[in-house]
N, C-alpha and C positions, 0 to 999 in steps of 0.2 A: 600605526595604531593610534586611536584616540587617546588623548591625555585623560587620566582617570577623573580629574576634576571636571572635565568637559563632557562627560557622558550623559549628563542630565541638563535639561533646560527647563526653566519654569517661566510662565508668563500668565498674564491675565486672560481668562477665557472671555469670549463675547458675553456681555451682560454681567461681568464680574465673576469671581471665582478663580480656581486654580486650574491651569492647563499644564500638565507635566509631560514633557517629551523626553524620551530616554533613548540614547544610542549606546548600545553596550557591546563590547567584545565578548564573544562566546568563549567559554572555557574548554569546549570540546573541539578538537581539531577536525577539519572536514574529513581527513583520511580515516580517523577513528570510526566515522560513521559510514565508511564505504564509498565516499564520493571524492573524486579528484578535485583539488582546488587549493586555495591559499591556506596557510596555517590558521588564519583567523578571519572570521566574517563578522559583520555587525548585525545587530537586531534592534528593532525599534518598538516601542510600546507607548501608548498614550493613556493618560488618566485625566479625566475632566471632572472636577468637583464644582457643582453649582452652589450659589449662596443658599438655596433652599435645601441643601443636603443631598441632592441627587448625585450619585457617582456613576459616571459613564466610563466603561472600559472598552477599548477597541480590540477586537479579535483580528489579528493581522493575517492569519493563514487561511487558505481555502478550506471550506467545510464540505466534505464529501461523504458525510455519514459517520466519521470517526470520532465525533464529539469534541473536536478541537476548539470549536467556537465557545464551548463552556470551559474546557480545561485550562486554556491559557489565561483567561481572565480570573480563574480561581487562584492561580499562582499570585497574581498581582493583588487581588482582593484580600488574600490571607495576610500578606505582610503589610498591606495598607491598614489592616485591622478595621475593616468596615463590615457591617452586617450584609450577608449575601443577599438578603431580601431587598436591600437598598441599591443594589447594583443593576444598572442597565448595560446591555452589551450591544455594540455596533460592529458590523462587519466592515473591515477596511476594503478600500479599492486598492488596485495596484498602485504603489507609491514608492519612489526611490528612497524615501525615508524608512521603508520597511524592507530591508534586504531579507533574503531567504523566505519569501512568501511562496511556499511550496508545500504540498501534501504528498509525501512519498518517503519511503525508506524507514518509516517508524522513527523519524528523527526528532519530532517536535518536543518530546519529553526530555531527552538528553541535552538537546541544544538550549532549551528555554528554562529548564528547571531552576538554575541559579540566577541567570540574568533577569528574568521577569519577577522573581521574588525580590531582587534588588530594586527593581522599579517601585514596587509597593513599599518596601522598607524606606526608600528615599522620600517618598511622599509622606509617609508617617512621621519621619524625622522632621520634615519641614513644617508639618502641622503642629508638632510638639513645640518647635522653636517659636512659631507664631503665638501659641498660647502662653508660653513662658515669658515672651516679651510683653504680652498683654497684662499678665499678672505681676511681672517683675520678680519672677522666681527662677531658680536654676532649672534648665531643661531636664536635668537628671532626676528632678523630683516629680516629674509629670509622667503619667501613664496613659495608655489608650485602650479602648474597647468599643466595639460595635459603632464606630463612627463618632466617638467622643474622646476629647482629651480631658483628663481629670488631674486635679491636684489634691491628693488625699489629705494633706496637712490642713488645708483651708476649706476642704469640702466643695471647692469650686469645680465646674466643668463647662466646657464649650463644645458645641457640635462642630463637625468638620465643615458644614456649610457656613457657619458663622466665622470660621477661621480661614476659609479658602482664599479670599481675596488677599488677606494679609500674608498668608503662607506663600503666595506667589512672589512676594517681595523678599523672601528669605534667601540667604545664600544656599546654593545647591550643594548638597553633601558630597563629600569624597567617598568613593567606594570603601576605602579603608576604615571609614568611621561608622559604617552601617552595621547594625547588630540585627541579625536575622532571628526569627522566632525559634525557640526550642520546639521540635515537633510535638512534644507532649502538650504544648499549649495551642496547637492548631484547632481552629474552629470551622474551617472551610476545607482545607486540604485533608483528605482521608475520610471525608464524610460523603455518604451516598447523595449525589446531587442530580436531580432530574434535568433532562435536556429541555430547555425552555421552548424549543420549537416542536416538540412532539405533539402537543395538542393541535398545532396548525397542520402538521403532516397527516395525522390520522383523520382530520376533518376535511382534508382535501383542499386546503387553502392555497392559493397561488404563491409559490415561493421559490420554485426551481427555475432553471434556465428555460425550460420548455414553456413556462408560464409567462415569460416576459412579454410585455406589450407596450409599444411606444406610439405616439400619435403619427398617423400617416404610414404605418408599417405595412409592408407587403410581405408575401411569403415566397420562399424559393426552395427548389430542389436542385440537386447537382448530380448529373449522371456521369460517372467515371467508368473506365474500362475495368471489368471484373478480372481480367488477366492483369495482375499487378504490374504497373509500369507501361501498359499499353498506350499507344499514341493515337490521337484522333486524326482520321483521314477526311471524312465528310459526314454531313448529317442533313436532315430535312427540317432545319430550324425555321425556314420560311413558312412551312406548313403549320408548324406548332404555334407561330405567332398569331394565327387566325382563329385559334380555338377559344371558347368562351372563358372569360375572366383572365386570360393571359395578357400581362402587361409587357413582357419582354421575353425573348428566347434568343440565346446567343452562344456561340462557341467560345471556349476558353482554351488558349494555348498556354499551358503551364510548363513546369520544368520536369526534371526526372527524379527529384527528391521526393520519395514517397511520403515524407513528413511535411511537405509543402503543398503548394498549389499545383495540381496535376491537370492534364488535358481533360476536357469534358464539355458537357452542354448544360448551361444553366437555364432553368425555366422559372419565371417570376410571375406570380398571379395575385389576385385579390384575396384568395384563400389558399391554404395548403392543399385542400382537397382538389381544387381546380388545378393547381400546379402539378400535383402528383398524377392526376388523370391525364393531363397533357403529356407528361413525361412518358406515360405508358404507350404513347403513340410515336415516340421517337424512333427513328431509323438511323442508326449510326454505323459507319464503317470504321473499324479499328485496325491499326497495325499492332498486332499482339507481340511481335518480335519472336525470338527463338524460345519456344516453350518446351523444347525437348527435354525429357527427364524430370519435368516439374510435376510429378504425380506421386501420390502416396505409395502406390505399388512399386514404382521405380525406386523411391527412397528406401523402402524396406529391402528390396533386392540388393541395392548398392551397399546398405549397411551390413548385410550378411557377407557379401563379397569382401568388404573391407575388414571384417572381423577375422578373416582367414589369414591375413597378413599382420605384420607389425604395425602398431599405431604410427601415424604420421608425426606425432609429437608426444614426448614423454613428459607428463606433468609432474610426476614424483616417482622416485625409485629408492626404496629402502631395503637393505638386505638382499636376499636371493630367493625370490618367490618360487622358482622352479625347484630349487633344492629343498625348500620347506614342503612343497606339495609332495615331493618324493617320500617324505617320512610322515606324512599326515595319515591318521587312521581313517579319515573320511574326506573325500574330495568331491565338491559339488560344483557343477557348471550350470549356469542358467542365463537366459537372455530376458532382460526386462525392457519394456517399451512404454513410453507415455506419449500421448498425441499432442498435436497442436490444439490450443484452446483459444477461444474468444473471451474477452472480458465480460461481455453480456451485461453491461450496466443496464439497470432497469429503465433508466431514462436514456434514450438514444442520443447520439451526439447532436448538438444544436448550438447555435450562436445567433445573437441579434446584433446588427451593426448599422450605424448611421453615419454616412459620410456627407459632409457639406462644407463648402468653403475651405477646403484643404485640411479639415480636421475630421477626426474619426472617433466615434464613441462606440464602445463594444460592451455587451453584456454576455459574459461567457461563464459556463460552469466548468472551469478549468482547474486542474491541480497545479498548474505551473504557468502562471500568467506572464511572467517576465520574458521567457523565451517566445511566448506567443506574440507579445508586443513587438519583439525584435523581428520575428518572422514576418509579421504584417508590415512593419516599417520597410524591410528590405524588399518585399514583394510589390508593395504599392508605390515605393519610392517617396515616402513621406517620413519626416523625422519622428522619432519616438515621442518627442515633446508634443506632437500634434495628436497623440493617441491617448485616449482615456479608457481604461479597462475597469469595468465593474465586475467584481468576483461574485457570481451568483451561486447560491447553493446548488450542488450537483447531486443528482439522483444516482449515486454510485460513481466510483472512479476505478479503483483497484489497479491503477497504473495506466489505464487507457488514456485518461485525460492529462497525462504528462506530455503527450503530443497534442499539437494545436492546429491540425489540418482544417478542422471545421471552423476555426476562427478566421483563417486566411480566406477560406471560401466565402464566408459571409461578408468580410471586408471588401473583397474584390467585387462581388456582385453588387453591393451597395454603391460602390464608387461608379460602376458602369451605369446603373439605372438612376443614380442620383436621388435615392430615397432610402429611408430605413427599411431594412430587410431582415427577416428571420429565416435562417436556413435550418431545416429540420430533416434529419436523416430518417429513413425507414429502418425497421429491424434488419432487413436484408442488407441495406447499406452498411449498417453497423457491424454485421457479422462478416461481410465479404470485404470490408475495407478497414480491418482492425490492424493492430500491431500485435501479432499473436504471441502467446506463450509458446516458445519453441518446443517442438517434439524432440525426443532423444531416445537412443537405444544404448543399453549397457550390456556388454558381454562379460559376465562375471565368472570368476573361478575362485573358490575359497577352500581352504583346508583346515580341519580341526584335528586335535590330537585325541588320544584314547580317553581323556577326561572331559572332552567336549570343549576344550579351550581353543580359541581362534589362533591358528599359527600363521596363516598367510592369506592375502587377498589380492587379486588382480582385477582390474577393470579396463576394458577397451571401450571407451565412450565414443560413439559415433554421433556427431552433432552436425550443425549447419554453419555455413559461411556465406558472407555477402561481400562482393568486391574483394575477395581474397583474404578477408579477415573474418574472425569468428563473429557470427551474427549476434545482435543485441540480446543479452540475457540467455545466450546459449552456451556459456562457458561453465567450467567447473574448476574450482580452486584446488591447490595442492594440499590443503588441510581438510578436505572433505572427510568427515567421520566415516570409517575408523582410522584415518591417518593419524599417526603419532601414538596410537594405542597398541600397535603390534610391530614386531621387528621386521617382518617381511611384507612389503606392500609395493604394488606398482600401479600407477594410474597413467593411462595413455589415451590419446584422443585422435580421431580422424574426422574430416569435415566433408560434407556434401554441399555443393553450391545451391543456393536457394534464392528465388526471386521474391517470394512473399515477405513482407516486412514483419519483423519481430520486435518485441519490446518487453519491458518489465510488467509483470503481473503479480498481484499480491504474494509476497514472499518470493521475489524473483530467484530463479535457479532452484531455490530450496523446495518449491512446490512440486517439482519433478524429481529432483535428486533425492528428496526425503522418501518418496514412494519407493524408488528403485533400491536404494541402499538399505533402508530399514526393512523392506520386505526380504531382501537377500540375507540380511543378518538374522532374521527370524528363521529363514530356511536353514541356515547354518546351525543355529541353536538346536533346532529339531533334529538335524542330521547327527549332531553330537550327543543327543539324548539329554539336553539341558533345558530347564525351564527358561523361557525367554527373559524374564525379569532377572533371574540369577545370572544368566549369560551376559546380560547388559552390564550389571553391576561388576561382574568379574572382569569384563572387558575394560571398563572405566578405571578399575584399580583404585589405588589410594588417592585421596583428594590432593590435587595439585593444579597449578596454573601453567598451561602450556602456551607460551607466547607465540603470536603469529610472526611469520617471516616479514621483514620490511617490504614495503610496497605501497602503492596508492590505495589499496583496499585493506591494508593491515588494520586490525582492530585490537581490542584489549587482550585477545587470547581466549583460550578455551579452559574453563574451570571444571575439571572432572567431578569435583565435590558437589558443585551446584547442580550438575546434570544428575548425578546419583540421588541428590536430595529430592528432585521432583519425581524421579522414577519411584523411589520408596513411598513418597506421598500419594501418588496416584494408585499404586498397588494397594496401599492401606485403605484408601477411600473407596476403591472399587470392590474390595473383598477378594482380590486376586488369589486364586488357588484355594479359597476357603469353602467353596461349595461345589457340589457335583452338578454340572449343568445338564439339562435334558438333551436328548439326541437332536442334532440339527442346530444346536446353539453353541457358540464359542465366543471366547474373549481374546482380543489381540492387543498387543502393545506397539506403540510407536513413540519415538522420542527424537528431539531435534533441537539444535541451537542455531538461531538465526536472528538478525537484527537486534543483537545483544540480549535476547530473551531465551531462557531455558524452559522447554516445555516437554512434558510427557503426557501421553493420552492413552486411554484404554477404551476400546469399543466392545460392546456386547452386541452380537448380531445373530439372527436366526435365518436359516435357509430352509424353506419347506420342500416337499417332494417335487413340486413343479419347478423349483429353482428360484422362486421369488424370495427376495432379500428383505428382511425387516431389520432395521438398525434399532435395537431395543434401547440403548443408552450409551452416552459418551461421558467419560470422566476426564477432566482436564486438570493438570497441575502445572503451575507456572512460577518461575522465579524471575521477576523483573526489578529486583532490588529492594531497598529498604522502605520505599513509600509507594502506596497505591493512591494516586492523587484523587481519583473519583471511583470508588469501588463499584458503584452502580454501572458506570460506563465501562469499567474494566471487565466486569463480568459479561456485559453485552458484547464487547469486542471479542473476548475469548469464545463465547458461544457462537457468534457470527462466523469467526474464522473456522471453527470446527465444522459447522454446518456447511460452510463454503467448500471445505475440503471433501466432506461427505458427498455433496452434490457433484463436484468434479469427478469423483471416483465412480459414482453410480451411472451418470448418463451423459457426460460431456466429452466431445472429441470432434475434430474437424478432419476432413479429407481434401486433398488437393488433386485436381485433374486439369492438366493444361494450364498450370499456374493460376487456376481459379479455385476458390473455396466452394465446395459442392453444397454444403449446408447453408441455410439462410434464415432459419427461424426456430422458434421453441418447439416445433413439432419433431425436429430431428436432433437438435442439441437441447438436452432436457435440463432445465433448472430444477433444483430441489423443490418438490411440492410440499405443501404444508403437511399433508398426510404422511409424508416420508420423514419428516423432521423429528428426530428423537429428542428426549430431554437431555440437556447438557449440564452437568454438574461441575462447577468451577471452584478450584481451590488455589490460593496463592501462598507460596512459601516465602516469607519475608526474610531477607538476608541483608547483611550489612554491606551493600554495594550501591552505587549511584542508581537512581531510578532510570528506567529505560522505557522504550516505546512498546506499543501493544497492538498496533493495527495488523501486523503480519505474522509474528513468530508462532502463534497458536495454530496456524493452518497446516504446515507440512506434516506434523505427526498424525493428523486425522486420517489421511489416505492409507498409509501402511497399517495403522491400527485396525482399520476396517478390513483390508484384504487379509491381514494376518488372522483376524477373527473368523473370516470365512474359511480359511484353511483349518482353523481349530474346529469349526463346525462341520466341515464336509470332507476334509482331507484333500481338497483340491487347491492347488497352489495358483494364485492369480499373479501372472507375470506381465500383463498388459492391461491397459485401461482404454475405454470405460468398461464397467462391469456389465452394462446392458448388452455388450457384444459376446458375453460368455453364457454358455448353457450349463447351469448348475443343478439341473434336475437329477434325480437319483437314477434315471435311466441313461443319462449322458455318459 
């Protein structure tokens, strides 16, 4: 670990001024955030103050629409005590001085909250020291505000710009000497702050990966086998090379890792239109391998068969569920299923690469650039030191861009053709070569007593495996709610082999588990004659912290009081139970804890006689700790998460046939349309806990809140998604 006094380095910026480089140990362990790794990692941040007073702050993490390019600099600017209007923000490239350059897991806030504030505070202390030396006064008699150091006793003041060069010569502060601001004096943190890039986005200015253009650039498409993992046998590339505009067409013999370079045919042309037109004339023979049983219908039949026996693995066993079922007043059995999902980033996967003289330059809209650089290095056989990765703003990520297959495709093709190349996927490429949210089937049994209290719950979870181990993001932990809430509980799991690649999707695991468990708990509440809000609060019991069992994904535990708090808040704000709703309209509750955030949501929905669903309104209540860094962005993140969940529930799902995804575009997998989007009212419950992330935890409750509202409106229980596959008409 770095010595505390060495975490900062100060130097003169080009042209004069202060350049502050910070290397800080994080205070949060990687395990606390759900990631395996060492107990401590380092973070870097840069502050540059020019003699004319301009302050430039580098945003180190990828921007994929979550607002991190604004939020991280806000932390530094607050403690630096500079006017936000005077701050310019620069996007960092991939740089070994910036560990943890990743967008994923809602980790940016808990990881950076303290260290980046310390960066700003250190800069402020050095500027004060420079002013005190200039005036010959004790540093303790100086104060700062809006980019000025002031000495009240003499009425003197100096701007940061005037002090920057001298500040660069001051001793670097020790962490122990830094005094952070009292939150009561915050002028930036906690204030609604507009995203500086929104005007560029809404006016269509080029800023995304898909917009990158470099001199001499060609365009490429890459045809892979739609049966995941299929191998290339032969193709008509010689014919393709003769087509208009085509500069190159060649076969690629890749590996078997679905996250790396695969077999396929690359077509390179003067324009993307020419490349894609030529691609449509490709004739390829594939060896698809053994695709037996890789069909959605087979998966469903296998899950039912497995449910008849004991689970292959027992994840948790408390008490005696069978004994408790025997004395329950009501026992409910139900099967819940959620489908495979594609991330459906609005911007399809793309990457621009330029290979020349043994060096490679990449422009990539990636969430995780460091593994991408390693993948490219290993595949092309060049050192990482020869690779420069520019992090370009991404048009959505949601976990898809944690994998970097599109990066290695562009790099490989550029090396072969010896020219800059932009690889751009079609929507069909994107949907049929995704790392899918895994499907899952839950065979539930639950029992409630005569008072409607939950006595026991059992779940046989049928999920998927790859190469003999559980598939990425297809698992379930032993503390899944309502574990630890009741005396008698059993979780078991069985696995079906799967060829299709899977991976994290916004609120991994939770986005499916939340729907299944929260829907079934609502079903049990109604079976016991209890109001769902009352049932939930009774299940949570008295406020207490339940620690997680030790392990690589152990977190801070589950706080029943915080969950109860957001349930009460959302019930109050929505007017739960205070009005008689018209026929065909209902309200449903969903609540969930994920990524350190506690969220409860209520949906009001109407189902008409034809079965058409209108989502009238969504109420969201969240507890992400004592500080909302940017309230405007926080509200937008919660709204977007809820709408994302509503969209998934209404119209999204994939089917596999012969190891191939059937669907390929937005005509069969339906994103939420603007006309379907309800108003989303967001409220935050501020509690005395460390601030946490917000990109994911507001999504899981939205799906069960909607399906539970549909039950309240129609009396029809939704046990599988998407809703477009259900007939909810009054004649059904």
